[in-house]
N, C-alpha and C positions, 0 to 999 in steps of 0.2 A: 484601579484601572478605570479610565473614563470610557463610557459606552460610545462616545463620539470619536474615539481614536480610529484612524484609518489603519489599513492592513500593515503597512510598513512599520508604523509605530507600535502596534500590538506585537509584531515579530521581535521587536527589540526590548519592550518594556513589560508586556503583560505577564502577570504572575510573579513579578519580582518581590523577594522578601529580603530585607537587609537586617543584619545583626546589629548589635550595639556599636560595632566599629564603622558602620556606614560605608561598606565596601561598594565600589562601582560595579565590578564584575560579580556575578552570582557566586555565592559561596558553595563549596562542596562540603556537605555535612556527611563525612565518611564515617558513619557510625551505625552499628547494628541495633543498639538499644538506646533507651532514654531513661533519665533519672527522675524520680518523684520526690517531692519534699516530705511526703508522709505516706503512710500506708493508706490513709483515707483518700489521698489524691490518686494513688494508684487504683484503688477500688473504683473511684468515680470515673476515671478515664477509661477503664475497661467496660463500664456501663455505657458511656457516651463520650466520644472524642470530639473536641471542638475543632474549629477550622484550622487552628494553629497548634494543635496538640498531636502527639505521636506516641505510639506504643512500641513498635518493633519495625525494623526496616522491611520485613516481608509484608507488613500492613501499610506502610507509608513512611515517607522521609521528606524533610523540608526541600531538598534539592529536587527530588522526584516530583514533589507537589508543584514546584514552580514550573517544571516542564508540562505537567498535566494541565495546569491552569492556562499556560500560554497557548498550547495547541488547541485547547477548548475554545479560547477566545478567538483564535484564528478561524476555527472551523464553524463557529457559531453554535457550539454544543453546550448543553447544560453542564456536562461533567465529562471526565475522562479518567481512565486508569491505565498506567504505563506498565509494560511487560518486558520480559527479558529479551524477546525477539519478536519479529513480525509473526512467525508461526505460533509463538505462544499466545499472541493476540488473537489469531484466527481460532486456535484450538479452544481457548478459554471462552471466547464469545459464543461459539457454537455449543460446547459441552455444558456451559453454565445455564443455558436456556432450554436444553432438551432433556427428555427422559425416554425410556423404553416405550414404544408404541406411538411416538410422534412421527411426523412426516416432514421431510425437507424436499424442496424443489431447488435445484441448482443448475446454473448454466454449465454445460459440459466442457467449455473451454476454460480450463483452470491451470494454474501453476502446479507442478507435479506434487509438491507437499500438500497443497490445499486439496488436491484430488485424492491423495492418500487418506487424509482425515475424513473426507466426505464419503468416498467410495468404499474404503476399507474399515476405518475405525468406527464410524457411526453405526453401521449395520451390526458390528460385533456387540453393541450395547442396545440392540433392539430398535434402532431408529431406521425407518424406511426412507429411501432416497430415490427421487426421480430426476433424471437428467434431461435437460431440454436444450434446443438450439437457442442460445441467449438472445440473438437478434430478432427472433420470431415471437412476437407477443401472443400469437395464437397458440403456440406451444406452451407458454406460461399459463395461459388461460385454461387450456385443457388439462394441465398437470396439477394445478392448485386445487386442493380438496378441503372439505370442512375441517379435517384433522391436520392440515398443513400448519406447522408452527413457524417455519423460517423459509424465506427465499434468499438464496445466496448467489452472488455474482461478483466478478471483477469488472470494474468500471471500463477498463480497457483490458482485453484478454492478452495473456502472455503466451506466445510471442506474436500472434497474428494480428493483434491490435484491433480486434472486433469491438465495436462500440454498442453498448446496450442502452435501451431507453429506460433510464432510471425512473422517471415519473410514471411511465406506462406500467412497469412492473410493480412499482409501489402502489398504484391504484388497485391493481389486481390482488396484490397481497393483502392490503388493508381491507378490501371488501370481504375477505374471508377471515379476518382477524389474525393474520400472520405478520411477522416482522420481516422487514427487508434489511439484510446485512450486505454491505458493499465494501469490498476490498478496493480501496481508492488509490493504491500505490502508483500505478502508471499514470493516472490522471493528475496526481499531485494535489496537495491542498491549495496550491496557488491557481491551478487551471480549472478546478471543478469543485463545487460545494455540493456533495451528494445529499447532505441533510436537507438542504433547501429544495432539492428536487424530489424529496419524499422518503429518502432512506431513513430508517430508524436507528441503525447502528453503522458507524463507519470505522474501518480498520486500516491501520497503516503499519507497514514495516518501516520504522524510523531509521533502520539501517541504510535505507536508500536515500532519497533526496533530503530528508530532514537532517541527518548527519551530513551527507553530501560529500564526504571526503574520505570514505573508506576506512573509518577508524573503529567504530563500535557497533555491536548488535543492539537492537532495541525495537520495541513495538508499542502501539497504543490503541485502545478501543475508546471510541467516543459515542455518546448518545444522551438519552435523558438521564436526569439524576436518579430517577426511579430504577432504570435498568442498570446503571453503573453501580449504584450503592446497594441495591437489594438483590440483584441477580448476579452480576459479575464479581463484585468485591468479595462476597463470602467464598466463592469458588477459588479466586486467586489467593486470598489470604491463607487458605488451608491447603492449596496445592503447590504454592511456592514459586510461581512464575514471575517474580518481582524484578523490576529494573534496578540495576545498581545505581547508587548515587553518582558515581563517577561518570557512567554512561549517560545519565540524565543531564549532567553538566555539559557533556559534549554535545548532546542534542540541543540544549539551550543555546550554546554558541553557534551551532549550525543554523538554528532558526533565524538568527540575526541577519544572515545573508541569503536565506531561502528564496525570497522573492527575486532578488538580483540574479541568483544562479539559475533558477528555473526559467526566468524570462530569457536570459542569454542563451541557455541550452535549447529552449523551445524555438527561438528565432533561428539558430544555427541548424536545428533539425529540419525545419521547413525549407531552408535554403538548400540543404543537401538533398532532401527528397525531391525537390523541384528539379535540381540539376541532374539527378541520377535517373529520373523517370524516363523510361524508353531506352535506356542504355542497352546496347546490343548483347551484352553478356548477362542481362537480367531478365528473367521471366516476369517478375513482379517487383515493384517498389511500393511498400505498404507503409502508409503514414496517414493518420486521420485528418491532417491538414491539407491533403491533396484532394482535388475535386474528383479524382478517379476512385477514391476510397468509397466502398459500398455504403457506408454510413456517414458520408461527409456532411450532409445537411444536419443530421442528428448531432454529430460532433460539434458542429458550429453553434448549435443551440445550447448544448450542455457545457461546453468548454470554452475558455477564452483563448486557448491555443491548442495545437494538436498534440502536445506532449513533448517529451525529450527523447523518445525512443523511435527508431524506424527499423523495419525489417526488409531485407533484400533476399530475393529468391534467385540464387545464382544458377544459371543454366549449366547442366552437367552433373548435378547431384552432389553426393558427399565428397567425391574426389575433387571436384571443382571448388566446392565450398572450403575444403581444407587448404587447397592451394591459395585461395583468396585470403583466408585467415593468416596463413603462414607468411604471406608476402607483405602484410601490413607492417608499417614501421612506426607510426604514431599511435594508432589505436591498439590497445592491449587486449589479449585474449583473457577474459575473465567472465564468470557467470553472474557477477553482480550488476547493478545498474544504479543510476542516479548519482554517480560519482563525478567529481571535478575532472577526472580523467575519462576519456572516451574508452568504452569497453565493448568487446564483441564476443558473442558466444554462438555455438552451433547447437540449437535446442534439441534436435533429434538424438544427439549423442551426449547431451549434458542434462539440462533441466527437465527434459521430457523423455529421457531415454528409457524409463521404466514402462512407458506406454507401448502397446502393441503397434505393429505397422498399420493395422486397420484403424486404430484409435487416432494415430498421428495423421493418417490420411483424411479421416473425417474432420479433423480440426484444421486442415490445410497446412500442417507442418511437414513440408517436403524435406527430402534429404539435402536439398540445396539451400534451404532457408537459413539465413543468419540474422541475428538480432543485434543491433548496434545501439548502445546507450551513449548519447552525445554528451561530451564534457564541456569544458571551458576553454579548450584550445582554439586557436584561430580557425575560423571556418574554412578559409581557403586551404590551409594546411591539411585539414581533415579531408576536404574534397580531393586534393591532389593525392593524398595517401590512398583513398578508396579507388581512385581512377588508376593509379599505377598498379595496385593489387589486382584489379579486374583485368588489366592488360596481361597479367601473368597467368590468367585462368585459361 
């Protein structure tokens, strides 16, 4: 790969490996194990694997390695390790770097499964956790201690789309010797480069925009070669959260159109948010690309676009929100996001249903809030669909 390649070229060609047949499309090496020419070669490989040598699919695979190298090139990371799902990526990134007695500071606005790992699982293993209001740097400053090992946040919170100052948190974390881990799913690898803003580790659910067509689970952790190979890799090799070669191939194919899809979805999301802001049936229209967003200026500095997701707070609570969802004709009810198809979910009864009423209230997740992931449909068709559904509320 040439370092001079631009983003679109990296998305198509970075990490490519060709067999002796010279195939154009990346090959799927659907194999669990690998053969050695001699016992001596097997012994040598277990001591040290070369860049194009493999031992077992749980440790690595040529197709999976293509995906890891391509996403690392896109993100500007030294290295990457792919996982079976986005949550496997979050779990392994945290648990591989922590031990009993360590301290974690986390933004309190998190996806339900991320919250479960940080709030429930980490304390079971002796890790102390402090939650802060992510958008308030003073809370981060007050919470970070000499024994803080990791600061964790979502670049855009799910589902209220709060934007956090990555550079500001990174400066505070690094001043105390802590790592900053960023779940960058909602910001996408196209709209925000968290590593360049100061993050040490970036995590993606490749299930979302990277696949982009609702087919496969996958995840990836990106960071320094030292973190990926010395901290993360041993944990994943022995705990088994490996990405399958077939899913890696799907992710490679998804990356070829990632920039085109994200830019189209981001443009449509802004048009819809602008058209819907101030609608009589909505208490709030939440989108980082709107000037009314509390962190609009920050989002404009950190991101090239406001993302592909918007949230609408339908007046009338859950009953009104359900009427809205059930009246939609183009937009599908599903709790996924980043798909070519537009998807809508009701967070308080789905992705964030395990939170208490008080926790949802503190995060701004009302009973009327709906989250819409914008797909590749015609923007006017989507706007008409939302408007006719709101008319039925």
